[in-house]
C-alpha positions in Angstrom: 0.0 -0.1 -0.1 2.7 2.5 1.1 4.6 1.6 -2.2 1.7 2.5 -4.2 1.2 5.9 -2.7 5.0 6.9 -3.2 4.5 5.8 -6.6 1.7 8.0 -6.9 3.7 11.0 -5.0 6.5 10.7 -7.5 4.2 10.8 -10.6 2.2 13.7 -9.1 5.6 15.3 -8.8 6.9 14.8 -12.4 4.1 15.5 -13.6 4.2 19.0 -12.1 7.8 19.6 -12.8 7.3 18.9 -16.5 4.3 21.4 -16.6 6.6 23.9 -14.9 8.9 23.2 -17.2 6.8 23.3 -20.3 5.5 27.0 -18.7 9.2 28.2 -18.2 10.0 27.0 -21.8 7.1 29.0 -23.4 7.7 32.1 -21.2 11.4 32.0 -22.7 13.2 30.9 -19.7 16.5 28.8 -21.1 19.1 27.5 -18.1 22.6 28.1 -18.9 25.1 25.1 -18.2 27.9 27.2 -17.8 26.5 29.7 -15.4 24.4 27.1 -14.0 21.7 30.4 -13.9 18.2 30.7 -15.5 18.7 33.2 -18.5 15.8 35.5 -19.7 14.8 35.1 -22.7 11.9 36.2 -25.5 10.5 34.9 -28.1 9.9 36.3 -31.7 6.5 35.6 -34.0 6.9 36.4 -37.6 4.0 36.5 -40.1 4.4 37.3 -43.6 1.9 37.9 -46.3 2.7 36.1 -48.4 3.9 33.2 -46.2 7.4 31.3 -46.8 9.9 34.2 -46.4 13.1 34.2 -45.5 14.0 35.0 -42.0 17.6 37.2 -41.3 18.6 38.1 -37.9 21.4 40.1 -37.7 22.2 38.9 -41.2 22.2 35.5 -40.3 19.6 33.2 -42.0 17.3 31.6 -39.3 13.8 30.5 -40.3 11.1 31.1 -42.8 7.8 32.3 -42.1 5.5 31.7 -40.5 7.7 30.9 -37.3 8.6 31.4 -33.6 12.2 32.1 -32.9 12.9 31.0 -29.0 15.7 31.6 -26.8 16.8 35.0 -28.1 18.9 37.4 -26.0 16.9 40.7 -24.9 18.4 43.2 -27.1 17.9 44.9 -30.6 18.2 42.9 -33.5 18.2 43.5 -37.3 15.4 41.6 -39.3 15.3 40.7 -42.8 12.7 39.3 -44.7 13.2 38.5 -48.4 11.1 36.2 -50.7 11.6 35.9 -54.4 9.3 38.0 -56.5 9.1 40.6 -53.6 10.6 43.3 -52.2 12.5 43.0 -49.4 11.3 44.2 -45.6 13.8 45.5 -43.2 13.6 46.8 -39.8 15.2 47.1 -36.4 13.2 45.2 -33.4 13.8 44.8 -29.7 13.3 41.7 -28.2 12.4 42.0 -24.3 13.0 39.2 -21.8 9.9 37.4 -20.7 7.8 38.5 -23.6 6.5 37.7 -27.4 7.7 39.9 -29.7 5.3 39.8 -32.4 6.2 40.8 -36.2 3.1 41.2 -39.0 4.6 42.0 -42.4 3.4 42.4 -45.6 6.2 41.6 -48.9 4.8 43.4 -52.2 5.7 42.1 -55.5 8.9 44.0 -56.8 6.9 43.6 -60.6 3.3 44.1 -59.8 0.9 42.1 -62.2 -1.4 44.8 -64.4 -5.1 44.5 -65.6 -6.9 46.2 -67.8 -10.7 46.9 -66.3 -12.3 49.4 -68.8 -11.6 49.1 -72.3 -13.8 52.2 -73.4 -12.1 55.4 -71.5 -12.3 56.4 -68.4 -12.2 60.0 -66.6 -14.1 62.1 -63.6 -13.2 59.4 -61.2 -14.4 59.7 -57.7 -14.4 57.1 -54.9 -17.2 56.2 -52.5 -17.0 57.2 -48.9 -17.0 53.4 -48.3 -14.5 52.6 -50.5 -16.3 50.2 -52.5 -17.5 51.4 -55.5 -15.5 54.0 -58.1 -17.2 56.7 -60.2 -16.6 57.2 -63.6 -17.6 58.6 -66.8 -16.9 57.8 -70.5 -17.4 59.0 -74.6 -17.6 55.9 -75.8 -20.2 55.9 -78.3 -21.9 52.3 -77.6 -22.6 53.6 -73.4 -21.4 57.4 -72.8 -22.6 58.4 -69.7 -21.9 57.5 -66.4 -20.4 54.3 -65.0 -19.9 52.5 -61.3 -16.7 50.2 -60.7 -17.8 47.6 -57.9 -14.4 47.6 -55.7 -16.1 45.2 -53.0 -14.3 42.0 -51.7 -15.2 38.9 -52.2 -14.8 35.6 -54.9 -13.8 36.6 -58.4 -13.7 40.2 -58.3 -12.5 40.5 -61.6 -15.8 38.7 -63.0 -17.7 41.8 -61.7 -18.6 44.1 -64.6 -18.9 48.0 -64.1 -22.8 49.0 -64.8 -24.2 52.2 -66.2 -25.9 54.5 -64.2 -27.1 57.3 -66.7 -26.7 57.5 -70.4 -25.8 61.1 -72.3 -28.3 62.7 -73.8 -28.8 65.3 -76.8 -28.1 68.1 -74.0 -26.6 66.7 -71.0 -23.0 65.3 -71.4 -21.6 63.6 -68.3 -17.9 64.2 -69.4 -18.1 67.5 -67.7 -19.5 67.0 -64.5 -19.2 68.0 -60.9 -20.0 65.2 -58.3 -20.4 64.3 -55.0 -21.3 60.8 -53.2 -23.9 60.5 -50.2 -22.5 59.9 -47.1 -23.8 56.1 -47.1 -22.4 55.7 -50.9 -25.7 55.2 -52.3 -26.4 58.6 -53.8 -24.5 60.6 -56.0 -25.0 64.4 -56.9 -24.3 65.4 -60.2 -24.3 69.4 -61.1 -24.1 70.0 -65.1 -24.2 72.3 -67.8 -27.2 71.9 -70.5 -25.1 71.8 -73.9 -21.9 72.4 -71.9 -23.3 75.9 -71.8 -22.5 78.5 -68.7 -24.8 80.2 -66.5 -26.8 79.3 -63.9 -29.9 78.9 -66.1 -27.8 76.3 -68.1 -27.3 74.4 -64.6 -28.9 71.2 -64.0 -28.7 69.2 -60.4 -29.0 65.6 -60.4 -29.8 62.8 -57.6 -28.8 59.3 -59.5 -29.1 55.9 -57.5 -25.5 54.5 -57.6 -27.3 50.9 -58.0 -29.0 50.8 -61.2 -29.8 53.0 -64.5 -31.3 56.1 -64.1 -33.3 56.6 -66.9 -35.8 59.3 -65.5 -33.9 62.7 -64.5 -35.8 64.9 -62.3 -33.9 68.3 -61.4 -33.4 68.7 -57.7 -31.9 72.5 -57.8 -34.9 73.6 -55.8 -33.9 71.0 -52.5 -30.5 71.2 -53.4 -28.8 72.9 -50.7 -31.3 71.3 -47.9 -30.0 68.0 -49.3 -26.5 68.9 -48.9 -26.9 70.5 -45.4 -27.7 66.9 -44.2 -25.2 65.2 -46.2 -22.3 68.0 -44.3 -24.2 67.4 -41.0 -24.2 63.7 -41.0 -20.6 63.8 -41.8 -20.1 66.2 -39.3 -21.7 64.3 -36.3 -19.8 61.3 -37.2 -16.0 62.9 -37.6 -17.4 64.7 -34.3 -17.7 61.2 -32.3 -14.0 60.3 -34.0 -12.6 63.6 -32.7 -13.7 62.5 -29.1 -10.6 59.3 -29.6 -8.2 62.6 -29.6 -8.2 62.9 -26.1 -5.0 61.1 -25.4 -3.4 64.0 -27.7 -5.2 67.1 -26.0 -3.8 69.4 -28.4 -4.9 68.0 -31.2 -8.7 67.1 -29.9 -8.8 70.9 -28.8 -7.6 72.3 -32.5 -9.7 69.8 -34.4 -12.8 70.6 -32.3 -12.6 74.5 -33.3 -12.1 73.4 -36.6 -15.6 71.5 -37.1 -17.5 74.3 -35.0 -16.0 76.6 -37.6 -17.4 74.2 -40.9 -21.1 74.6 -40.1 -23.2 72.4 -42.9 -25.3 75.2 -43.7 -22.1 77.0 -44.7 -20.9 74.3 -47.0 -24.3 73.7 -48.7 -24.4 77.2 -49.6 -21.5 77.1 -51.2 -22.3 73.8 -53.2 -19.7 71.8 -51.6 -19.6 68.6 -49.1 -16.3 68.4 -47.2 -15.7 64.8 -45.9 -12.5 66.0 -44.3 -13.7 68.9 -42.6 -10.8 68.9 -39.7 -8.1 67.5 -42.6 -8.0 64.3 -40.3 -7.5 61.3 -42.3 -8.5 58.3 -40.5 -7.4 54.6 -40.7 -10.1 52.1 -41.3 -9.8 50.9 -37.9 -9.6 54.8 -36.4 -6.9 53.7 -34.2 -4.6 56.0 -36.2 -4.6 59.4 -37.6 -2.8 60.8 -40.5 -2.6 64.8 -40.8 -0.8 67.0 -43.4 1.8 69.4 -41.8 1.2 72.3 -44.9 -1.7 74.3 -43.4 -4.0 74.1 -46.9 -3.9 70.2 -46.5 -1.5 69.2 -48.9 1.2 66.7 -48.4 4.2 68.5 -50.4 5.8 68.9 -47.0 4.4 65.5 -45.7 2.5 64.3 -42.9 2.0 63.2 -39.5 0.6 59.5 -38.2 -0.6 60.0 -34.4 -1.1 56.7 -32.7 -4.5 56.8 -30.8 -4.5 53.4 -29.0 -1.8 50.8 -29.2 -3.2 47.3 -29.3 -0.5 45.9 -26.6 -0.9 47.8 -23.6 2.6 46.5 -22.4 4.8 48.1 -25.6 5.1 51.5 -25.5 4.6 53.2 -28.9 6.1 56.7 -29.9 3.1 59.1 -30.1 3.5 59.9 -33.7 5.8 59.5 -36.8 6.7 61.4 -39.7 5.7 60.2 -43.4 7.6 61.8 -46.4 6.2 64.3 -48.7 3.8 63.3 -51.8 1.4 64.5 -54.3 -1.2 62.8 -52.4 -1.5 60.4 -49.6 -3.9 57.9 -47.7 -4.1 54.9 -46.0 -4.7 50.9 -47.6 -7.7 49.4 -46.3 -5.5 47.4 -43.4 -4.8 50.7 -41.3 -0.7 49.5 -41.7 0.3 51.2 -44.7 -0.2 54.4 -46.6 -0.1 55.0 -50.0 2.5 57.6 -51.3 1.3 59.0 -55.1 4.1 61.1 -56.9 4.7 62.7 -59.8 5.2 59.4 -61.7 5.3 57.1 -58.9 3.8 54.8 -56.5 4.8 54.2 -53.1 3.9 52.4 -49.9 5.5 52.9 -46.6 4.3 51.5 -43.2 2.5 53.8 -40.9 5.6 54.1 -38.9 7.6 55.4 -41.9 9.3 52.3 -42.5 10.0 50.1 -45.2 8.5 52.5 -48.5 8.8 50.4 -51.9 7.5 51.7 -55.3 5.1 49.2 -56.4 4.5 51.2 -60.1 6.8 53.6 -61.6 5.3 54.7 -65.3 2.8 57.1 -66.2 -0.9 57.9 -64.8 -3.3 60.2 -64.9 -4.0 63.2 -62.8 -3.0 61.2 -59.5 -5.7 59.1 -59.9 -5.2 56.1 -57.6 -7.4 54.1 -55.6 -7.3 50.8 -53.3 -9.4 48.1 -54.0 -11.6 47.9 -50.4 -9.5 44.8 -49.3 -6.1 46.4 -50.2 -5.3 43.5 -52.2 -4.7 46.4 -55.6 -4.7 49.7 -56.7 -7.0 51.5 -58.9 -5.3 53.7 -61.7 -5.9 55.8 -64.6 -3.7 55.6 -67.6 -2.9 55.1 -71.0 -0.6 52.5 -72.7 -1.4 53.4 -76.9 0.7 56.2 -77.9 -1.5 57.7 -79.9 -2.4 61.3 -79.0 -6.4 60.9 -78.9 -6.2 57.5 -77.2 -8.4 57.7 -74.1 -7.0 56.3 -70.6 -8.6 53.4 -69.2 -8.6 52.0 -65.7 -5.9 49.4 -64.6 -5.2 47.6 -61.5 -1.7 46.8 -59.7 -1.9 43.4 -58.3 -0.5 43.8 -54.5 -0.6 40.3 -53.6 
């Protein structure tokens, strides 16, 4: 009987000992046989998109992603990730004792694939606020008018063909318009001149349903100011809620609130405009970061600043802000981790902390027209590869996967 009790106690002891060893191993502890002490180490977890990138730590090939590297001494390391056909990714990271450092990296193709999305020409591009639709006009004789390209994510996105929402008429040419989306991305206000003639007497205003062909047009000039005022009021209410998230940066919160108070919905409507960034705050999709141009006029020629409002890991101290290089145009990718820098004849992608800037396109494109697909898997540009002087530009996609 005593023998069984002793065996049971020994089994329980070894089980507990093994469990403790596993726990210590998982937390990064290792036994140093030379010093006969337990060393505190850290872990590094690396995931990449796409998978299968080679991992170099301080210049030494260590593993391939996705992976976890254990027993790393607490210090700074140079981490480099490479994969054939993709731009390399590189950054200095700090490993801390008893903690797991997580790295999520996106590698972009060194020679991205281009695909045509239209063949009959495109102009007057305007993306919807939700990023799922792109308005454009065409003068092609078989379908002249306004069209919508569906950019929503889902299976077989290239199988979705653009749909027409309004056709040109004898006195209405929609190739020269002023257009604005409604806040819910369902309606488009279009301002057009009859026969392209100037003057208020020749101005017509229409509200178009973005989901169908609008074959019966009704002039809404009489109620337009009220409609635009309600749109701007909705935008301002949404912005006011977002501004509350700036409380971690009190001066920025106060400045933004004052700017919003000056931007009344009625004033915008009377001018015939709708401002989607009334405070020049460009929010990431997750609304945890905000991009602000450095120039007072709201352009990105002097660069921009990214403010971090809330870190997902409270144990890691993140700097308050990061500087972003100058560009003609800067906007967020939908993943909230990357920014697109549109230069004169170049399109670049950079991480929100200003690191790992890569060029994804370096040929001609029209008027700075660059838009992200709703899932961030591609960019849409307007360009032409036809050398003919009268060739119309078309929409192309730049694959980022």
